[in-house]
Each structure stands twice: as structure tokens, then as C-alpha cells.
C-alpha distance (Angstrom), angle and dihedral (degrees) to the residues before:
residue distance angle dihedral
M1 . . .
N2 3.77 . .
C3 3.80 98.0 .
L4 3.79 98.8 26.7
Q5 3.78 92.8 42.3
N6 3.79 90.4 55.0
I7 3.78 98.8 35.7
N8 3.81 92.6 113.5
K9 3.80 88.9 65.8
N10 3.81 89.6 67.1
K11 3.77 123.9 98.1
I12 3.79 111.4 -161.7
P13 3.84 110.7 -128.0
N14 3.79 118.6 -124.0
D15 3.81 94.1 -114.6
I16 3.81 90.6 57.5
I17 3.80 90.3 49.9
M18 3.81 87.7 54.3
L19 3.81 88.9 52.1
Y20 3.82 88.6 52.0
L21 3.80 90.4 53.8
K22 3.79 92.1 49.7
L23 3.81 92.6 46.8
Y24 3.80 93.2 48.6
Q25 3.78 91.6 51.2
F26 3.79 87.0 59.8
K27 3.83 94.0 42.2
G28 3.78 88.9 54.8
R29 3.80 87.5 64.8
N30 3.82 95.7 52.9
K31 3.78 94.1 110.9
E32 3.79 92.5 46.6
M33 3.81 90.9 47.4
I34 3.80 95.0 51.8
G35 3.79 92.5 41.6
A36 3.81 91.9 55.9
V37 3.82 90.9 64.7
E38 3.78 97.6 29.4
N39 3.80 95.5 130.5
D40 3.81 93.1 50.7
Y41 3.80 99.3 29.0
D42 3.82 98.0 112.3
T43 3.79 91.8 47.9
L44 3.78 93.1 49.4
V45 3.82 92.1 47.4
L46 3.81 89.4 53.3
E47 3.80 89.2 53.9
T48 3.81 89.4 51.3
I49 3.81 90.2 50.4
R50 3.81 91.3 52.6
T51 3.80 91.2 49.0
D52 3.82 92.0 46.3
S53 3.81 90.8 49.1
Y54 3.80 91.8 50.8
F55 3.80 95.6 49.5
L56 3.81 95.8 40.9
A57 3.81 87.9 53.8
K58 3.81 88.3 49.6
F59 3.81 90.0 48.9
L60 3.82 89.0 53.6
D61 3.83 91.6 48.4
L62 3.78 95.2 -122.3
G63 3.80 112.7 -176.9
I64 3.80 98.7 -123.2
N65 3.79 124.6 131.8
E66 3.78 122.1 -132.5
S67 3.80 96.5 -104.5
R68 3.81 91.5 53.5
Y69 3.80 91.3 48.6
K70 3.76 87.8 55.6
S71 3.80 94.0 46.7
I72 3.82 94.8 49.2
L73 3.81 97.8 41.0
L74 3.79 99.4 37.7
R75 3.77 104.9 28.1
N76 3.82 102.3 26.5
V77 3.82 93.2 -130.3
Q78 3.79 118.1 173.5
P79 3.84 114.3 -88.3
K80 3.79 117.9 -116.1
N81 3.81 102.6 -157.6
K82 3.81 144.2 15.0
D83 3.80 96.0 -82.4
E84 3.78 91.9 50.7
R85 3.80 91.0 47.7
L86 3.80 89.4 52.6
L87 3.82 90.0 50.8
R88 3.80 89.9 52.4
N89 3.81 90.7 47.4
I90 3.80 91.3 49.2
K91 3.79 90.6 53.1
N92 3.82 92.5 48.3
A93 3.81 91.4 46.7
L94 3.80 91.1 51.1
I95 3.80 90.6 50.5
R96 3.81 89.6 55.9
I97 3.80 92.1 44.5
H98 3.80 92.5 54.0
E99 3.80 91.4 46.8
E100 3.81 95.2 48.7
S101 3.82 105.4 29.2
H102 3.82 93.0 110.3
E103 3.82 92.0 54.2
F104 3.80 97.5 39.5
E105 3.80 116.9 129.4
L106 3.79 120.0 -178.1
I107 3.82 110.8 -116.3
D108 3.80 125.4 164.6
R109 3.80 91.5 -131.7
E110 3.80 91.3 56.0
I111 3.79 90.8 53.0
H112 3.78 88.6 56.6
D113 3.81 90.3 45.8
L114 3.81 89.8 53.3
L115 3.80 90.0 53.3
K116 3.81 91.0 52.2
F117 3.82 92.2 44.1
L118 3.81 91.8 54.5
Y119 3.80 99.6 39.0
G120 3.81 106.1 20.7
D121 3.80 93.7 107.4
V122 3.80 95.3 25.6
T123 3.80 108.2 59.5
N124 3.79 141.2 27.0
N125 3.80 111.1 -67.9
D126 3.81 90.9 -128.7
L127 3.82 89.4 66.2
L128 3.80 91.3 59.5
H129 3.81 93.3 70.7
F130 3.79 132.4 88.0
S131 3.77 115.9 -83.7
K132 3.79 121.5 -120.1
V133 3.80 123.4 -104.7
N134 3.76 110.4 -104.0
Q135 3.78 108.5 -123.9
S136 3.80 94.9 -151.1
K137 3.78 118.9 126.6
K138 3.80 91.4 -109.8
E139 3.80 91.3 53.8
K140 3.78 92.5 47.3
I141 3.79 92.0 60.2
N142 3.78 92.5 45.4
L143 3.79 106.7 117.8
L144 3.79 93.2 -139.9
S145 3.76 98.4 52.7
S146 3.81 99.7 34.3
G147 3.77 110.6 104.1
H148 3.81 92.1 18.8
K149 3.77 121.4 96.7
T150 3.81 94.4 -163.0
K151 3.79 138.6 29.2
R152 3.80 87.1 -120.0
E153 3.82 89.1 62.9
A154 3.79 90.8 44.6
L155 3.81 91.8 52.7
E156 3.80 91.3 48.1
A157 3.80 89.5 51.6
L158 3.80 90.7 48.6
V159 3.81 92.2 52.2
N160 3.82 90.3 48.2
A161 3.81 89.5 50.0
Y162 3.80 89.6 52.5
H163 3.80 92.6 54.3
H164 3.81 92.1 43.3
T165 3.80 91.7 50.8
K166 3.80 92.2 48.7
K167 3.78 90.7 50.9
H168 3.79 100.8 42.1
S169 3.82 107.0 29.0
D170 3.79 130.9 75.0
Y171 3.79 95.4 -138.9
E172 3.79 120.5 123.6
A173 3.83 114.2 -98.3
S174 3.81 96.5 -115.3
F175 3.82 91.3 55.7
I176 3.81 91.8 51.4
I177 3.81 90.1 47.0
L178 3.79 92.3 50.5
N179 3.81 93.1 49.4
F180 3.80 90.1 49.2
V181 3.80 91.7 51.1
V182 3.81 92.2 48.4
D183 3.82 89.7 51.6
F184 3.82 89.8 48.3
L185 3.80 93.4 50.0
L186 3.80 93.2 49.5
L187 3.78 94.7 41.2
K188 3.85 88.9 57.6
P189 3.80 93.4 -162.9
F190 3.81 96.1 -178.1
K191 3.77 131.3 57.7
A192 3.81 92.0 -116.1
H193 3.81 144.9 1.4
N194 3.81 96.7 37.3
E195 3.82 91.7 136.9
E196 3.79 92.8 54.7
L197 3.80 91.5 46.8
G198 3.78 92.0 48.5
I199 3.80 91.9 55.2
M200 3.80 91.1 47.4
L201 3.81 91.3 49.4
L202 3.80 90.8 50.7
Y203 3.80 89.3 52.7
I204 3.81 94.9 46.2
L205 3.79 95.3 46.7
L206 3.81 94.2 47.8
M207 3.80 90.3 51.9
S208 3.80 92.0 46.0
E209 3.82 88.8 54.6
G210 3.80 92.3 58.9
I211 3.81 106.9 -88.2
E212 3.79 89.9 137.7
S213 3.79 95.1 164.8
F214 3.80 86.7 85.4
H215 3.81 87.3 71.7
L216 3.80 88.9 66.5
S217 3.81 104.2 23.8
S218 3.79 125.2 53.2
F219 3.81 114.0 -109.5
F220 3.79 93.1 -174.2
E221 3.80 93.8 51.2
K222 3.79 89.1 59.5
L223 3.80 91.9 44.1
Y224 3.80 92.0 50.3
K225 3.80 93.7 48.5
Q226 3.83 89.3 53.7
R227 3.79 94.4 36.6
E228 3.81 97.7 130.6
R229 3.79 92.1 49.1
F230 3.80 91.4 49.0
L231 3.81 93.2 48.9
K232 3.79 90.9 49.4
L233 3.80 91.4 51.9
R234 3.79 89.2 44.9
Q235 3.81 88.7 58.3
E236 3.80 92.5 46.1
V237 3.81 94.0 58.6
A238 3.81 90.0 57.2
H239 3.80 90.9 65.8
N240 3.82 111.2 104.9
W241 3.81 90.1 -7.5
A242 3.81 93.5 130.7
D243 3.82 88.3 57.3
G244 3.81 92.6 50.0
M245 3.81 93.1 -111.2
S246 3.79 102.1 109.1
D247 3.83 114.4 146.5
T248 3.81 108.5 -139.3
H249 3.81 99.0 167.5
N250 3.82 97.5 99.6
L251 3.80 91.9 50.0
H252 3.80 88.8 45.6
R253 3.81 90.6 54.3
F254 3.79 89.7 49.6
I255 3.81 93.6 53.4
L256 3.80 93.8 44.5
K257 3.80 90.7 52.4
I258 3.81 90.7 51.5
A259 3.82 89.8 52.0
I260 3.81 91.7 49.3
E261 3.81 91.6 46.8
S262 3.79 89.7 52.4
Y263 3.80 90.8 54.7
Q264 3.80 90.0 48.0
D265 3.81 89.8 51.4
V266 3.79 91.4 49.7
T267 3.80 90.7 49.1
E268 3.81 89.5 54.8
M269 3.79 91.4 44.0
L270 3.81 90.7 53.3
R271 3.80 90.3 52.6
N272 3.80 89.9 52.6
Y273 3.78 91.5 43.3
T274 3.80 92.3 54.4
F275 3.80 91.0 44.1
D276 3.81 92.3 49.1
Q277 3.79 91.3 56.0
Q278 3.80 88.2 63.6
L279 3.81 98.2 47.5
N280 3.77 135.8 76.0
K281 3.79 104.0 -82.7
G282 3.79 90.8 -162.2
D283 3.81 88.8 67.4
Y284 3.80 90.1 55.0
I285 3.79 90.9 50.3
E286 3.80 91.6 49.8
N287 3.79 90.4 49.8
T288 3.81 89.4 52.2
I289 3.79 91.7 50.2
N290 3.81 88.6 53.1
K291 3.82 88.4 61.1
L292 3.81 97.7 45.1
D293 3.81 126.4 90.5
E294 3.80 119.8 -79.9
V295 3.80 87.7 -97.5
F296 3.80 115.6 41.6
T297 3.79 141.9 162.0
K298 3.76 134.7 -129.9
D299 3.81 88.6 -115.1
E300 3.79 90.5 63.5
I301 3.79 90.0 55.7
R302 3.79 91.7 46.5
Y303 3.81 92.2 53.7
Q304 3.79 90.3 51.5
H305 3.81 91.9 49.3
P306 3.81 107.2 30.8
T307 3.80 93.4 164.2
I308 3.82 96.3 52.9
S309 3.80 116.9 92.2
D310 3.80 125.1 -116.1
S311 3.79 90.3 -118.7
T312 3.82 91.0 59.0
I313 3.80 91.0 48.8
N314 3.80 90.9 48.6
R315 3.81 92.2 50.0
T316 3.79 90.9 50.8
L317 3.81 92.6 48.9
K318 3.81 90.3 49.8
R319 3.81 91.6 49.3
L320 3.80 92.8 50.0
R321 3.80 90.1 47.0
D322 3.81 90.8 52.1
E323 3.81 89.1 48.7
K324 3.84 88.7 54.8
K325 3.81 91.9 -118.6
I326 3.80 96.0 118.5
R327 3.79 138.5 12.4
P328 3.82 132.0 -159.0
L329 3.81 123.0 -109.3
G330 3.78 101.9 -154.1
K331 3.79 134.0 -25.8
G332 3.80 138.2 -84.9
R333 3.81 134.9 41.1
S334 3.82 93.2 -49.3
A335 3.80 94.5 49.6
K336 3.78 117.2 129.8
W337 3.78 127.7 -138.0
M338 3.78 128.9 -142.4
K339 3.79 125.1 -149.6
L340 3.78 116.8 -131.7
Y341 3.79 92.2 -152.9
Q342 3.79 135.4 53.2
S343 3.82 119.3 -87.4
P344 3.80 115.2 -122.8
K345 3.80 93.9 -147.3
K346 3.80 142.8 7.7
N347 3.81 116.3 -138.8
N348 3.76 127.1 -135.4
I349 3.78 117.3 -125.2
H350 3.82 93.6 -104.4
E351 3.81 88.5 56.0
Q352 3.79 89.8 50.6
L353 3.79 89.4 54.1
N354 3.81 94.0 48.1
L355 3.79 116.0 129.0
K356 3.77 94.7 -140.1
L357 3.78 112.6 97.9
């Protein structure tokens, strides 16, 4: 395991140790953080999952237009093509990850199962199998593949090395996770989609090690917005990897800063959440309506304000109707509403999925 096998050669720089201290100050407040939104926790997590799904799909350059993103993520409509099926599978996988992150244990079989879960109805079945070991001279001297006849054996050995390193080394969990993921990405155990799996494994393992801010703040939004930087660092760690001399510190700094930023975002969100409980929720709903299209639905308001009750939304709609600001187009739960004034702004889909109320 080129990175894991040589992890003891690493000396952690002082600035990374300072990032550890900052991160662990936040992690120590996990219970307090979750408790502050206990009544609305499941709803807020679902909003995070939708946002994560949207930005991970963007990161992977899926060819889906904004209206279809909205339909699949908000209304659970049936996908029409491979990219839309992958988006649906990503969302369903993230739901399971959030539900089971505390009980997650890394097993090579589960990595393969995740590949099939994401791509089983998306790509050719032949691409869902382990790749073959290249018998070139360069591959033969590769520390990961030497001694292993198949990539399946190599992946099993890598997973075992991860657990052994966690148990017997004094390195911080995020550093061990990062070195495992780098080894996985460069091992390329499967015929296709190793990059996507590597990113998912990084996300799962960080959450399983107690970075619970990712339940309430989108990891993949931050990754997407720094995509070029991440890809550059991803290329850097490949240098000298075959010789066991890969430098993972810059990528480690990058991931730690994302984790810290997520905690900072959640801290701000909790301030707003507490503040919102004390204000007139009808005003927030009216402000949301101002930003929606000229014709909108009650569902669009509900997705913007997942913690506000239907009765409050209905009262606000009735008030605005009586004030001649809106009028209904039809009757029933699926009825649309039309604004009788011009909207100042039209939101993008990622703004419509934002957690902040």
C-alpha cells in the first residue's frame, strides 16, 4: 500500500497540527450541534442530501439541465436517461450513507457493492468488475500490485492495511483516510469509475470518523466550487507514488480546510436557525415567493422552508391573496399560484436547494 505502507515516514507539519486542533474543537460540539436542530434534523439532512447530489452531479459533469435537476431531486420523477439515473442513484446512496455513517465499517465487498449500486443501471455490466493486473515491468514493481495476482486481492490487502494502520499507528484519522483514498485512486481496482468511488469513500470515511457537520453542510458543494484546485492536488499526489514517496500533505490540508469550513457554515446556520424561530415566518415565506418564478407552487415554498408547517404556508398564501399580490391558478394540493407583480430575481436550482432559510 504505497501511501499507507510508508505512512510512518511522514512528519506532520505544524500548520496541519493547528488545523487538527481547530477541527477537534468543532468536533467536540457535535452533540450540541445536532441537539440544537433536533426537531428538524431529518428535514435539514434531506436538504443537505439534495444539495450534495446536485453538486456531485455537477462535479461529474452530468448532462442534466436545471429543470430536470429540480424534478429529480425535489419531486422524485422518473429519470429519462443514464445521467439522470446516476443522479437518482447518487441521491439514494447519500441517503443510506447519512443513515448508516455511525455504523459504517470499511470492507472491500461493500466498496464493490457501492460501485454496483451507483452504476448498475447506468453503465455496461462488464465495467462493474475488477480490472486485470497489467503484466508490464512497471506494474510488476508497483508496491500495490506485487504479490497479488488480481486487483481484487490488492484491494483486499489495501483495506486490511487501512484497518491495521488505524489500529497500530498514532496518525490522526483524516490523514490515514486520505492516504487510503490516494492508494485506492492509484490502484484503480475496477475497470471504470474509480475516481467517483474514491471521492465517495473519502466522504463516507470522514463522516464515519465524526465529522458530523457534513450532515448539515454540503461537502460536495465545497468540493465542486474548488474543483480545479482539488484536481491539481489529485495529480500532485500521483508523483512518485509507485516508489512510495507520494506527498499527500497539500491534499490533506485542502480536505481539513473543507471540514473546518463546513463546521463554520453549520455554526452560522445554527445562529440563523435559532433567530428564525423568534421571527415572523410568514415574512420569510413572502421573501421566498419574491424570488420564485412568476408562477410557482406550494411545493417550491416547502422545499425552501422545510421546517415551517403547511398551516403557516397556507396562512401566508391566503394573506398575500387577500392583499392582491398573488392569485391561485386552480385548486387542490397541486394548484399553482401566479404573482401579480414582477419578481426581482430568479434563483438557480442550487440556490433553491440551499439550507439557509
